[in-house]
LUMDRENVO-62996 format. One record per residue (C-alpha): x, y, z. Coordinates in steps of 0.25 Angstrom, whole numbers, padded with zeros to 4 digits, always signed. Layout:
residues N
XYZ...
END
This chain:
residues 393
-0570+0250+0063-0568+0260+0075-0558+0271+0076-0558+0269+0090-0548+0262+0100-0548+0247+0102-0546+0241+0114-0532+0239+0113-0528+0252+0112-0528+0253+0096-0534+0261+0085-0534+0251+0074-0519+0248+0073-0514+0260+0081-0513+0262+0097-0509+0253+0107-0500+0254+0119-0485+0251+0115-0478+0256+0129-0466+0253+0136-0469+0242+0148-0465+0254+0158-0477+0261+0152-0487+0249+0153-0493+0252+0167-0497+0266+0165-0502+0264+0150-0510+0251+0154-0515+0259+0168-0521+0270+0159-0526+0259+0149-0534+0251+0159-0541+0264+0164-0543+0274+0155-0556+0270+0149-0560+0267+0164-0556+0281+0170-0563+0286+0158-0577+0281+0160-0578+0285+0176-0590+0295+0177-0580+0302+0187-0567+0303+0177-0579+0308+0165-0584+0318+0174-0571+0323+0177-0565+0324+0163-0578+0331+0159-0578+0342+0169-0565+0343+0166-0566+0345+0152-0578+0354+0153-0573+0364+0164-0560+0363+0163-0556+0360+0147-0569+0368+0142-0575+0358+0134-0583+0356+0127-0573+0364+0116-0583+0370+0106-0584+0365+0092-0584+0379+0085-0590+0380+0069-0577+0389+0062-0587+0396+0052-0575+0404+0045-0565+0392+0044-0579+0385+0038-0582+0395+0030-0568+0395+0025-0568+0380+0021-0583+0378+0018-0585+0368+0029-0590+0366+0042-0580+0369+0052-0581+0366+0066-0569+0367+0076-0568+0359+0090-0561+0368+0098-0552+0360+0107-0543+0374+0107-0552+0379+0118-0549+0369+0127-0543+0371+0140-0526+0371+0136-0531+0376+0122-0532+0360+0116-0539+0347+0114-0527+0342+0124-0535+0345+0137-0545+0334+0135-0535+0323+0136-0527+0329+0146-0539+0331+0157-0545+0318+0154-0531+0311+0156-0528+0319+0170-0539+0313+0174-0536+0299+0169-0524+0301+0176-0529+0304+0188-0537+0292+0190-0525+0284+0187-0518+0290+0199-0509+0297+0192-0500+0310+0198-0491+0314+0187-0493+0317+0172-0485+0318+0159-0488+0322+0145-0482+0325+0132-0485+0336+0124-0481+0343+0111-0490+0356+0108-0491+0357+0123-0507+0357+0122-0505+0343+0129-0496+0346+0139-0503+0359+0144-0515+0350+0142-0509+0341+0153-0502+0351+0162-0516+0357+0163-0524+0345+0166-0512+0342+0177-0514+0355+0183-0528+0353+0185-0526+0342+0193-0512+0345+0199-0505+0333+0192-0490+0336+0190-0487+0334+0174-0475+0334+0164-0477+0336+0150-0465+0332+0140-0465+0341+0127-0455+0341+0117-0444+0351+0118-0448+0357+0104-0463+0359+0108-0459+0365+0122-0453+0376+0111-0462+0378+0102-0476+0375+0113-0470+0385+0123-0484+0391+0127-0488+0377+0130-0476+0373+0140-0478+0386+0147-0493+0382+0151-0488+0367+0154-0478+0373+0164-0489+0383+0169-0498+0373+0170-0487+0365+0179-0483+0354+0170-0468+0351+0169-0464+0351+0153-0453+0343+0152-0446+0343+0136-0444+0332+0127-0431+0334+0120-0429+0321+0114-0432+0318+0098-0440+0330+0092-0443+0334+0106-0458+0336+0102-0470+0327+0106-0466+0313+0104-0452+0314+0112-0461+0323+0122-0470+0309+0122-0459+0300+0124-0454+0309+0137-0467+0306+0144-0469+0293+0141-0455+0291+0146-0459+0298+0159-0472+0289+0160-0463+0278+0160-0456+0283+0172-0467+0286+0178-0477+0277+0177-0485+0276+0191-0488+0291+0193-0488+0297+0180-0500+0297+0168-0494+0302+0154-0505+0312+0147-0502+0307+0132-0510+0320+0125-0513+0313+0113-0519+0300+0107-0506+0294+0107-0497+0285+0116-0501+0271+0121-0515+0267+0123-0524+0271+0130-0519+0286+0128-0525+0287+0113-0538+0282+0117-0539+0290+0130-0534+0304+0125-0544+0301+0112-0555+0299+0123-0553+0312+0129-0551+0320+0118-0565+0312+0114-0571+0325+0119-0569+0333+0107-0577+0324+0098-0587+0321+0109-0589+0337+0109-0588+0337+0093-0601+0328+0092-0611+0337+0101-0606+0351+0096-0607+0348+0082-0622+0341+0085-0624+0355+0090-0618+0363+0078-0621+0352+0067-0631+0343+0071-0621+0332+0070-0611+0325+0080-0602+0322+0066-0593+0330+0059-0590+0327+0045-0575+0329+0050-0566+0330+0060-0552+0336+0060-0541+0336+0069-0526+0338+0071-0519+0325+0075-0505+0324+0080-0507+0313+0090-0521+0316+0089-0528+0319+0101-0538+0331+0097-0541+0321+0084-0543+0309+0093-0554+0318+0099-0560+0325+0089-0561+0312+0082-0564+0303+0093-0581+0303+0092-0580+0301+0078-0569+0290+0076-0579+0279+0072-0588+0289+0065-0582+0289+0051-0593+0299+0046-0584+0309+0053-0571+0310+0046-0559+0312+0055-0546+0321+0049-0534+0322+0057-0522+0332+0054-0510+0330+0055-0497+0340+0055-0488+0337+0041-0479+0348+0048-0470+0353+0036-0478+0342+0026-0480+0328+0027-0468+0323+0022-0459+0334+0025-0452+0326+0036-0459+0337+0045-0473+0332+0047-0482+0325+0058-0492+0318+0049-0493+0305+0056-0503+0299+0049-0495+0300+0034-0482+0299+0039-0483+0288+0050-0482+0273+0052-0487+0264+0062-0477+0264+0072-0477+0266+0089-0476+0278+0095-0478+0282+0111-0485+0271+0113-0496+0267+0102-0494+0261+0088-0499+0273+0078-0495+0281+0067-0481+0288+0067-0471+0295+0060-0458+0286+0060-0446+0284+0052-0445+0269+0043-0438+0265+0056-0448+0269+0065-0441+0281+0071-0451+0292+0075-0452+0303+0065-0451+0318+0070-0464+0323+0067-0466+0339+0065-0478+0349+0065-0478+0363+0067-0488+0360+0080-0482+0352+0090-0495+0345+0094-0494+0338+0081-0481+0333+0078-0482+0319+0084-0476+0307+0076-0488+0299+0077-0502+0299+0080-0512+0293+0088-0516+0280+0086-0531+0283+0084-0526+0293+0073-0519+0283+0067-0528+0272+0065-0538+0284+0060-0528+0287+0050-0527+0272+0046-0540+0268+0046-0543+0282+0037-0554+0285+0047-0547+0299+0049-0541+0307+0038-0526+0313+0041-0521+0327+0035-0508+0333+0037-0508+0348+0037-0494+0356+0038-0489+0366+0047-0491+0377+0038-0507+0372+0035-0508+0371+0048-0504+0385+0052-0512+0391+0041-0524+0383+0046-0521+0387+0061-0521+0401+0057-0533+0401+0048-0541+0395+0059-0536+0407+0067-0541+0418+0058-0552+0411+0052-0559+0408+0067-0551+0415+0077-0547+0401+0082-0531+0400+0082-0527+0384+0083-0516+0375+0088-0508+0373+0076-0512+0358+0079-0526+0361+0077-0521+0369+0065-0519+0357+0056-0533+0352+0057-0537+0366+0051-0529+0366+0039-0537+0354+0035-0546+0362+0026-0535+0366+0016-0534+0350+0014-0548+0345+0014-0561+0350+0008-0574+0349+0017-0589+0348+0014-0595+0362+0017-0606+0353+0026-0594+0345+0033-0592+0348+0047-0579+0347+0050-0573+0348+0065-0558+0353+0068-0553+0350+0081-0546+0362+0084-0537+0356+0094-0530+0366+0101-0527+0382+0101-0518+0389+0096-0510+0396+0106-0500+0387+0109-0495+0388+0096-0497+0404+0092-0480+0404+0091-0481+0394+0079-0491+0403+0074-0485+0416+0076-0472+0410+0071-0479+0402+0058-0486+0415+0053-0477+0425+0058-0487+0431+0067
END
């Protein structure tokens, strides 16, 4: 059994492209060309060069000595927080801007929740001199003000989504509307492993650099390419897809996806999609989705703007349904506590999204010789106000 995508664009029963007819030409153009373009030597060369000289890759694989001592296991942190723009998101936007150029697109749109993907998109648009419009929920604009300022400094137009919960899913809806109205010149840089095929696969391939590096970095440090566990937080799931990618079919390596339980799984204010979700279609793909009995999307909630998505990427839906990955839900309180602990033990302030992954140690015990790799997907600069308010710092 493979946990990778098949040639029809499905992971098991999840995936596909459920799109309005108006979007078909855009998505089909991408589907027919993305693998060919990614295989071109000139594309690979430019992508690798930018990852090295612009993003600052490879990101370090850091042995967290004090954290390891506390939990009596070997904990390595994949330092995606050290990338240019402060998170893993830029790996994908660099890839997609090069893709858009080769498809002759002159205008970029994106959606963003926490703002990290918006910043990463605005960054590569500035780098390449391409027009950039970012859709962001009105509530997220208020709670992620530093990232909004960054996008504007980088020359992007930030458009608020004023409908629904005014968060990530509504920003995505607005971006899709824009794309339908501007099919010829516009490329939509989706920020996660969500959306219609080929997006989940394309984004996963651009993020796969994370697990590619983990393999050789771990070989240097531990004499093996395989950790016992790879752990990552999951909203839509791009950082997890990148960290899991090269281990998907290697069942010796256990995969743990950490979701946001918000104020509690059954509190009515949660984003624990795998536990609360049912099969449905959102933003062009069949996946697990939080919804009411009559199929209306339930509003997700998390203290972290990047994890409050009501669905999960189809790769992760398949990993959950097949049992290949273990899914664990972490509350706001557990995540905040874990973020503060990492700061004090290792001198690293993580994004609140990433903090969810670090709360795993209160839920699960590891053996002393286990090698546990956590994808530290982003840094906490953007969340300082949340930390200040929460801990009354």
